[in-house]
N, C-alpha and C positions, 0 to 999 in steps of 0.2 A: 458208169456215171456215179455209182454211189461210194466209190473210192475217192473220186474227185470232191465228192461235197466233205467228204471227211478230212481230207488234206485242205481243203480251202477251210472250214472250219477251225482246225488245228494252227493253220497258219495264223489265220485272224485272233486267235485267242494269245498266241505269242506275242503279237505286233501290239495287241491291247495292253496285255501285263507289261510290257517292255515300255511304253509310252507312259503308263499311269506311274511306275517305279521311277522313270526319269524326270517327269513333271514334279512329283511329289519332293525330291531333292531341292530342286530348284526353288519350290515354294518354302521350305524350311529355311534356305538360305537367305531368302529375300526378307522373311519373319523375322531371323536375328539383326538383318541390319536395318529393318525398320524399328526394332525396339530400341536399339542402340542409338538411333537418330531420334526418337521421340524421348529417351532419357536425356540427351546431351541437351535438347531443346528445353526439357522442362527445369532444368538445371541452371538455367541463363536468368532467370526471373529474379526480382528483388530479394526474394525470400531465401534465395541461395546463394546470391554474387554480393551482399552487403558486409558491412565489416563485422555486425553484430546479427544473429540470426536465432530464429524460432528455432527449438530442436524438434518442434512437430512441423516446419515447414509450411505453416499456414500461409495462405495465400494473401499477399500484400503485406505480409510481415517483413521484418529486417530493416536495419537501421544502423547510421554510422555510430550511433552512441551506445552505450548501456541502457536497459530498461527492461520492459514488459510487452508481451505479445498482445496488441489490442484484440486477438480472436478468441485466445486461449487462456490468456492471462500467464502463460509460463516465462520465466525470466530468460530474456536473452543470452546467448552463449556467443563468445568471440569466433568468428570464424576464421578456421585455420587455412582456410583454401583461399582466403581473400585477398585480391590483387588490386592494390590501389593504382589508381590512374588508369586500370585494366590490362596492365603487364607486370612482369617481375624484373628484378633487376639483378 
């Protein structure tokens, strides 16, 4: 009986170790995908999509004309990634 208990404990330990390792890799993959989605969503605001943007990307900043950021006072910079009418030609 003592040998059966040792075998059972060994199998349980190996199974637990296997499950914890396999779950960890899935969690890391999900975290990377979630981070990418968050970054994409964050860069859709006016402070990223306007023709002129604040270098600090202050919330609510950004304009279609040159000027200064109302939050931090920095001069707007031309947004090289700006797409007029939402698409490129």
